[in-house]
C-alpha positions as CSV (number, residue, x, y, z in Angstrom):
1,X,9.1,22.6,39.0
2,X,10.6,21.0,35.8
3,X,9.3,21.1,32.3
4,X,10.0,18.3,29.9
5,X,9.6,18.5,26.1
6,X,9.3,15.4,24.0
7,X,9.8,15.3,20.3
8,X,9.1,12.6,17.8
9,X,11.1,12.4,14.6
10,X,8.7,11.1,12.0
11,X,10.8,9.6,9.3
12,X,10.0,9.3,5.6
13,X,10.5,5.5,5.9
14,X,7.8,5.4,8.6
15,X,5.5,7.7,6.5
16,X,5.8,5.2,3.6
17,X,4.7,2.3,5.9
18,X,1.9,4.4,7.4
19,X,0.4,5.1,4.0
20,X,0.1,1.4,3.3
21,X,-1.3,0.9,6.8
22,X,-3.9,3.6,6.3
23,X,-4.8,2.4,2.8
24,X,-5.3,-1.2,4.0
25,X,-7.1,-0.1,7.2
26,X,-9.6,2.1,5.3
27,X,-10.2,-0.6,2.8
28,X,-11.2,-3.1,5.5
29,X,-8.3,-5.5,5.4
30,X,-7.9,-7.4,8.7
31,X,-5.2,-6.5,11.2
32,X,-3.3,-9.7,10.8
33,X,-2.9,-9.3,7.0
34,X,-2.3,-5.6,7.3
35,X,0.5,-6.2,9.9
36,X,2.3,-8.6,7.6
37,X,2.1,-6.2,4.7
38,X,3.4,-3.3,6.7
39,X,6.2,-5.4,8.2
40,X,7.3,-6.3,4.6
41,X,7.2,-2.6,3.5
42,X,9.2,-1.7,6.6
43,X,11.8,-4.3,5.6
44,X,11.8,-2.9,2.1
45,X,10.8,-6.3,0.6
46,X,8.0,-4.8,-1.5
47,X,7.9,-2.4,-4.4
48,X,4.1,-2.5,-4.8
49,X,0.9,-3.6,-2.9
50,X,-2.5,-3.8,-4.3
51,X,-6.1,-4.2,-3.2
52,X,-8.5,-5.8,-5.6
53,X,-12.1,-7.1,-6.1
54,X,-13.0,-9.9,-8.3
55,X,-16.2,-11.2,-9.8
56,X,-16.6,-14.6,-11.6
57,X,-12.8,-15.1,-11.4
58,X,-11.9,-11.8,-13.0
59,X,-10.6,-8.6,-11.4
60,X,-13.1,-5.7,-11.6
61,X,-11.5,-3.0,-9.4
62,X,-8.1,-2.4,-7.9
63,X,-6.1,0.2,-6.0
64,X,-2.3,-0.1,-6.2
65,X,0.4,1.7,-4.2
66,X,3.9,1.7,-5.8
67,X,7.0,2.4,-3.7
68,X,10.0,3.8,-5.4
69,X,12.8,2.9,-3.0
70,X,15.5,4.6,-5.0
71,X,13.5,7.9,-5.0
72,X,13.1,7.3,-1.2
73,X,16.9,6.9,-0.8
74,X,17.6,10.0,-2.9
75,X,15.6,12.2,-0.5
76,X,17.9,14.6,1.4
77,X,15.5,15.0,4.3
78,X,15.0,11.9,6.5
79,X,12.3,13.6,8.6
80,X,8.8,14.1,7.4
81,X,6.0,16.3,8.6
82,X,2.4,15.0,8.3
83,X,1.1,18.4,9.3
84,X,0.0,19.1,5.7
85,X,-3.4,20.2,4.3
86,X,-5.7,17.2,4.1
87,X,-3.6,14.8,6.1
88,X,-5.4,13.1,9.0
89,X,-2.9,12.1,11.6
90,X,-0.5,9.9,9.6
91,X,-2.7,9.4,6.6
92,X,-2.4,11.2,3.3
93,X,-5.7,12.3,1.7
94,X,-5.0,10.0,-1.2
95,X,-4.5,6.9,0.9
96,X,-7.6,7.7,3.0
97,X,-9.9,8.5,0.1
98,X,-8.8,5.5,-2.0
99,X,-9.0,3.1,1.0
100,X,-12.5,4.3,1.8
101,X,-13.6,4.3,-1.8
102,X,-12.3,0.7,-2.1
103,X,-14.3,-0.4,1.0
104,X,-17.5,1.4,-0.3
105,X,-17.3,-0.3,-3.7
106,X,-16.7,-3.7,-2.1
107,X,-19.8,-3.2,0.0
108,X,-21.9,-1.9,-2.9
109,X,-20.8,-4.8,-5.2
110,X,-21.0,-7.4,-2.4
111,X,-17.4,-8.5,-3.0
112,X,-14.6,-9.5,-0.6
113,X,-11.5,-7.4,-0.4
114,X,-8.3,-9.2,-1.5
115,X,-4.7,-8.1,-1.8
116,X,-1.5,-8.8,-3.7
117,X,2.1,-7.7,-3.4
118,X,5.1,-7.4,-5.7
119,X,8.4,-8.1,-4.1
120,X,11.5,-6.1,-5.1
121,X,13.5,-7.2,-8.2
122,X,16.3,-8.4,-5.9
123,X,14.0,-10.7,-4.1
124,X,12.2,-11.9,-7.2
125,X,15.6,-12.8,-8.7
126,X,16.3,-15.1,-5.8
127,X,13.6,-17.8,-5.9
128,X,14.7,-19.4,-2.6
129,X,14.4,-16.1,-0.7
130,X,11.2,-15.2,-2.6
131,X,9.6,-18.5,-1.6
132,X,10.8,-18.1,2.1
133,X,9.3,-14.5,2.4
134,X,5.9,-15.2,0.8
135,X,4.3,-16.9,3.9
136,X,5.7,-14.0,6.1
137,X,3.7,-11.6,3.9
138,X,0.6,-13.8,3.7
139,X,0.8,-14.6,0.0
140,X,1.4,-17.7,-2.0
141,X,4.7,-18.2,-3.9
142,X,4.1,-17.9,-7.7
143,X,0.5,-17.0,-7.0
144,X,-1.4,-14.9,-9.6
145,X,-3.9,-12.1,-9.5
146,X,-6.9,-12.8,-11.7
147,X,-7.0,-11.3,-15.1
148,X,-9.2,-8.3,-15.8
149,X,-12.7,-8.8,-17.2
150,X,-12.0,-6.1,-19.8
151,X,-9.7,-3.1,-20.2
152,X,-9.6,-1.2,-17.0
153,X,-9.7,2.6,-16.8
154,X,-6.7,3.8,-14.8
155,X,-6.2,6.9,-12.7
156,X,-2.7,7.5,-11.2
157,X,-1.6,10.1,-8.7
158,X,1.4,10.7,-6.5
159,X,1.0,11.1,-2.8
160,X,1.1,14.7,-1.5
161,X,4.7,15.6,-0.5
162,X,5.7,11.9,-0.4
163,X,7.0,11.4,-3.9
164,X,8.4,7.9,-3.3
165,X,4.8,6.6,-3.3
166,X,2.3,6.7,-6.2
167,X,-1.2,5.3,-6.2
168,X,-3.4,4.1,-9.0
169,X,-7.0,3.2,-9.2
170,X,-8.2,0.8,-11.9
171,X,-11.7,-0.2,-12.7
172,X,-13.9,-2.0,-15.2
173,X,-17.1,-1.3,-13.2
């Protein structure tokens, strides 16, 4: 009789992608769009992603996830354990809660979820590359997110034990 043991090294880079995946899944973003965004995060093309709701051409609610790739590179540990209090499988409590809250507000307000991305500075400084990557991520080159309908209240928090990601919630509701 033989016994086999399998291990899975869960990397910090994968944990970053998974938080965006969880946030977008819980918020109700379709698999095709979510897949494009996660692929772009995996390729390290993006420094921020956002989910937003708009009414009458103005933004009224938003959840943003910022990725600090230099902080990610500075981490001595490449492996990451998601066996932390509050984590569900691969999802941090912050990503799960904010994604679910976003979906609930969208339903309550009768608004459709939308998303935006911010490419890294290196990509933004190269217009040809920026324009080439936009359709791969599902966004329009030089597109704009609607202005706010007032001054939003902002609440920002880091993700538990994954300091290279921070999330913010903004609202005028």
